[in-house]
C-alpha positions in Angstrom: -7.5 13.5 31.1 -9.0 16.5 29.3 -12.7 15.6 28.9 -12.6 17.0 25.3 -10.2 14.2 24.4 -12.5 11.6 25.8 -15.4 13.0 23.8 -13.2 13.0 20.7 -12.5 9.3 21.2 -16.2 8.5 21.8 -17.2 10.2 18.5 -14.5 8.3 16.6 -15.5 4.9 18.0 -19.3 5.3 18.1 -20.2 7.8 15.4 -17.4 7.6 12.8 -16.5 3.9 12.7 -19.2 2.1 14.8 -16.7 -0.3 16.5 -18.3 -3.6 17.4 -17.2 -6.4 19.7 -14.4 -8.6 18.2 -13.6 -6.0 15.6 -9.9 -5.8 14.7 -9.1 -2.1 15.1 -5.8 -0.5 13.8 -4.9 2.9 15.3 -2.1 4.7 13.5 -0.9 7.9 15.2 2.1 10.0 15.9 3.6 10.2 19.5 2.2 13.7 20.0 -1.3 12.2 19.9 -0.7 9.6 22.7 -3.5 11.0 25.0 -6.1 10.4 22.3 -4.7 6.9 21.6 -5.0 6.1 25.3 -8.6 7.3 25.3 -9.4 5.3 22.2 -7.8 2.2 23.8 -10.2 2.5 26.8 -13.2 2.9 24.5 -12.2 0.0 22.3 -11.4 -2.3 25.2 -14.8 -1.5 26.9 -16.6 -2.5 23.7 -14.7 -5.8 23.6 -12.9 -5.2 20.3 -9.2 -5.9 19.5 -6.7 -3.1 19.1 -3.3 -2.8 17.4 -1.5 0.6 17.8 1.2 2.0 15.5 2.9 5.1 16.8 4.8 6.1 13.7 7.9 8.2 13.6 8.0 10.8 10.9 11.7 11.2 11.4 12.1 7.5 10.7 9.9 7.7 7.6 12.0 10.6 6.3 15.2 8.7 6.9 14.0 5.6 5.1 12.7 7.5 2.1 15.9 9.7 1.8 18.0 6.5 1.9 15.8 4.7 -0.7 16.1 4.5 -4.4 12.6 5.4 -5.8 12.9 2.4 -8.3 13.3 0.0 -5.3 10.2 1.1 -3.5 7.5 -1.6 -3.7 4.3 -2.5 -1.8 5.2 -3.6 1.7 3.4 -6.9 1.8 3.4 -7.2 5.6 1.6 -3.9 5.8 -0.9 -5.0 3.2 -1.5 -8.2 5.1 -2.2 -6.2 8.3 -4.7 -4.0 6.4 -6.4 -7.2 5.1 -7.0 -8.4 8.7 -8.2 -5.0 9.9 -12.0 -4.2 10.3 -11.6 -0.6 11.4 -8.7 1.9 10.9 -8.3 5.1 12.8 -5.6 7.5 11.6 -4.6 10.4 13.9 -2.6 13.4 12.6 -0.5 15.2 15.2 2.9 16.5 14.3 5.6 18.4 16.1 7.3 19.4 12.8 4.9 19.7 9.8 7.9 20.2 7.4 9.8 17.1 8.5 9.4 15.6 5.0 10.2 18.7 3.1 13.7 17.5 1.9 12.5 14.1 0.6 12.8 14.3 -3.2 9.3 14.6 -4.8 10.0 11.6 -7.1 10.7 9.5 -4.0 7.4 10.6 -2.4 5.5 9.8 -5.7 7.1 6.3 -5.8 6.2 5.8 -2.1 2.6 6.8 -2.8 2.4 4.5 -5.8 3.8 1.6 -3.8 1.2 2.1 -1.1 -1.7 2.2 -3.6 -2.8 -1.4 -2.9 -2.9 -0.7 0.8 -5.1 2.3 0.3 -7.4 0.3 -2.0 -7.7 -2.4 0.7 -8.5 0.3 3.3 -11.3 1.7 1.2 -13.3 -1.5 1.8 -13.0 -1.1 5.6 -14.5 1.3 8.1 -12.0 4.0 8.5 -11.6 7.6 9.7 -8.9 10.2 9.7 -8.7 12.9 12.4 -6.5 15.5 14.0 -5.0 15.8 17.5 -4.2 19.4 18.4 -0.4 19.1 18.4 2.1 21.9 18.6 3.3 21.6 15.0 -0.1 22.2 13.5 -0.8 25.0 16.0 2.4 26.7 15.0 1.5 26.3 11.3 -1.9 27.8 12.0 -0.2 30.7 13.7 -2.0 30.0 17.0 -1.1 29.3 20.5 -1.4 25.7 21.6 -4.5 26.6 23.8 -6.1 28.5 21.0 -5.6 25.7 18.5 -7.0 23.2 21.0 -10.2 25.3 21.2 -10.3 25.5 17.4 -9.9 21.7 16.9 -12.4 20.7 19.5 -15.0 23.2 18.4 -14.8 21.7 14.9 -14.7 18.0 16.1 -16.9 17.7 19.2 -20.2 18.9 17.9 -23.8 17.6 17.1 -23.1 15.6 14.0 -26.8 14.7 13.5 -27.6 18.4 13.3 -24.7 18.9 10.9 -26.0 16.1 8.7 -29.4 17.7 8.4 -27.9 21.1 7.5 -25.8 19.6 4.8 -28.6 17.5 3.4 -30.1 20.7 2.0 -27.1 21.0 -0.3 -27.2 17.3 -1.2 -30.8 17.8 -2.3 -29.6 20.5 -4.7 -26.5 18.8 -6.1 -27.5 15.1 -6.3 -30.0 15.4 -9.2 -28.0 18.1 -10.9 -26.5 18.0 -14.4 -24.0 20.9 -14.4 -22.0 22.9 -11.9 -20.3 26.2 -12.5 -17.9 27.8 -10.1 -16.8 31.5 -10.4 -14.5 33.4 -8.2 -13.4 36.9 -9.2 -11.5 37.2 -12.5 -9.3 34.1 -11.9 -11.8 31.2 -11.6 -14.5 30.2 -14.0 -14.9 26.4 -14.3 -17.8 24.2 -15.3 -18.3 20.4 -15.0 -21.0 17.8 -15.5 -22.1 15.8 -12.4 -24.9 14.0 -14.3 -25.5 10.6 -12.8 -23.0 11.0 -10.0 -23.9 10.6 -6.4 -23.5 13.4 -3.8 -22.2 12.3 -0.5 -23.0 13.9 2.8 -19.8 13.9 5.0 -20.8 14.4 8.6 -17.8 13.1 10.5 -17.5 9.5 9.3 -14.5 9.2 7.0 -13.0 12.5 8.2 -13.4 14.0 11.7 -14.1 16.9 11.5 -16.6 16.3 8.7 -18.5 19.2 7.1 -18.7 18.9 3.4 -20.8 17.5 0.6 -18.9 16.1 -2.4 -19.3 14.3 -5.7 -17.3 13.3 -8.7 -17.3 15.2 -11.9 -17.7 13.4 -15.2 -14.1 13.0 -16.1 -14.0 14.5 -19.6 -16.5 17.3 -18.9 -14.3 19.8 -16.9 -13.6 23.0 -18.8 -12.3 26.4 -17.8 -9.7 27.8 -15.4 -9.2 27.8 -11.7 -6.8 29.6 -9.3 -6.5 27.9 -6.0 -5.9 30.9 -3.7 -5.2 28.9 -0.6 -1.8 27.0 -0.4 -1.5 23.3 -0.1 1.4 21.1 1.2 2.4 18.2 -1.0 5.4 15.9 -0.6 6.5 18.3 2.2 6.5 21.3 -0.1 4.0 24.2 0.1 2.5 25.1 -3.2 1.1 28.6 -3.5 -1.0 30.2 -6.2 -1.7 26.9 -8.1 -3.4 27.6 -11.5 -5.0 24.9 -13.7 -6.7 25.2 -17.1 -8.8 22.4 -18.3 -10.0 21.3 -21.8 -11.9 18.1 -22.3 -11.5 17.2 -18.7 -7.7 17.4 -18.7 -5.2 19.9 -17.4 -3.6 21.5 -20.5 -1.9 24.3 -18.7 -0.6 24.8 -15.2 1.5 27.1 -13.1 2.2 28.0 -9.4 3.7 31.1 -7.7 5.7 28.8 -5.4 7.0 25.2 -5.9 5.6 24.9 -9.5 8.0 21.9 -10.0 6.2 20.1 -7.2 2.8 20.8 -8.9 4.3 19.5 -12.2 5.5 16.3 -10.5 2.1 15.7 -9.0 0.3 16.2 -12.3 2.8 13.8 -14.0 2.1 11.0 -11.5 -0.1 9.2 -14.0 -2.7 9.9 -16.6 -5.5 10.3 -14.1 -3.6 12.9 -12.1 -4.4 15.5 -14.8 -8.2 15.0 -14.3 -10.5 15.9 -11.5 -11.7 13.2 -9.1 -13.8 15.3 -6.7 -15.9 18.4 -6.3 -16.3 19.3 -2.6 -18.3 22.1 -1.0 -17.3 23.1 2.6 -20.2 23.5 5.1 -18.7 23.3 8.7 -19.4 26.8 10.1 -17.3 26.0 13.2 -14.2 26.1 11.0 -14.1 29.8 10.5 -10.4 30.4 9.6 -7.7 29.0 7.4 -5.1 27.0 9.3 -3.1 25.5 6.5 -4.4 22.0 7.3 -6.5 20.4 4.5 -8.5 18.3 7.0 -10.1 21.5 8.3 -9.6 24.0 5.5 -11.6 22.1 2.9 -14.6 22.0 5.3 -14.8 25.8 5.7 -18.3 27.0 4.9 -17.1 29.6 2.3 -14.8 27.4 0.3 -14.9 24.9 -2.6 -12.2 22.3 -3.1 -11.4 20.3 -6.3 -9.2 17.2 -6.1 -7.1 16.1 -9.0 -6.7 12.3 -9.2 -8.7 9.4 -8.0 -12.5 9.6 -7.8 -14.2 8.0 -4.8 -16.2 4.9 -5.8 -19.1 5.9 -3.5 -19.8 8.9 -5.8 -20.1 6.7 -9.0 -23.1 5.1 -10.5 -23.5 1.4 -9.8 -21.1 -0.7 -11.8 -19.1 2.2 -13.3 -15.5 3.1 -12.7 -14.3 6.7 -12.3 -11.1 8.5 -12.7 -8.2 6.3 -11.6 -4.9 7.6 -10.1 -2.4 7.0 -7.4 -3.1 10.4 -6.0 -6.1 12.3 -4.7 -5.0 15.9 -3.9 -7.5 18.5 -2.7 -7.0 22.2 -3.6 -9.1 25.1 -2.2 -10.8 28.1 -3.8 -11.9 30.9 -1.4 -15.6 31.7 -2.2 -16.1 34.4 0.5 -16.1 37.4 -1.9 -17.0 38.1 -5.5 -17.9 34.4 -6.0 -20.8 32.1 -6.7 -21.7 28.5 -7.2 -24.3 27.8 -10.0 -26.2 24.5 -10.3 -28.1 24.0 -13.5 -28.1 27.7 -14.2 -29.3 28.7 -10.7 -27.1 30.4 -8.1 -27.1 28.3 -4.9 -24.3 30.1 -3.1 -23.1 33.6 -3.3 -20.1 35.0 -1.5 -20.0 32.0 0.8 -23.7 32.1 1.8 -26.0 29.2 0.7 -29.5 30.0 -0.5 -31.0 28.1 2.5 -29.1 30.4 4.9 -30.1 33.8 6.2 -28.4 36.6 4.3 -28.4 34.9 0.9 -28.8 37.3 -2.0 -29.7 35.8 -5.4 
């Protein structure tokens, strides 16, 4: 077996989730990722934990959803029960066809996501991680050969995460005590938000592998201004390009998209919380140096910012407070490489993708 796969498995088990003897570990993957599942099984067995493997079929999921009436979709209680008995969940992306779900109606996908909300809520209380196996579908979408994409994935995943944590801690020190953040990119993005009292999280490969971002939750009603997301995103199997949002009082009051605007509208209409921001994230993984149309990697690029409409993560909130609630949490990316800056409490902390604690920064 490729030693890079074994290293990937070791990081998932030891660093990301800290699997312990007698843990109940649920591994959910697609057939393309079988080699990584096998390596994980060996690691988990060696520790003395218990494993359950679900090798899901995207074609089967598509067939089920296309045959279903959205009004009939409800929480699958057996899946919820499985999650309740799980200590650790490892989810592995790895698709042969990244557009398999593209002809499932968006209202069906929305209903499916709403039905699975209790399962996701249960998962949030567990140790869990999502990661990527370098499968052919994602390689093709990234416009890379399979070998080139493998190199890209393993460079981003198999790295010194302690060193990455220390690098990102410099941004946490800036953002955690801050009151206001302003993000400007060209003539199309100028947005401000309060982060007063919110906690800034250092993501160094725990919940997501690769990690490589710091993130927090905006004060829900503080977001004002406009933002053009100049990188596309895939939602409900549809690629949305040129998404534009304008906020007043924390809420989206105007929106548009160059491609699949109706999908963006459907997403914003999911529930009341879907029109508010739940996350501000700043990418900091310098080994992710190109856009691959895969949010797990793209949002970690060192010269990007991502904003997520929908649910706020509880770990970002002050003790005892609830944040923005929604059935969705959808990240969208702003390229900050040129004619851009991040301002924290009136001070520029990143310009044209370079942080103030990096060589080459110009105030």
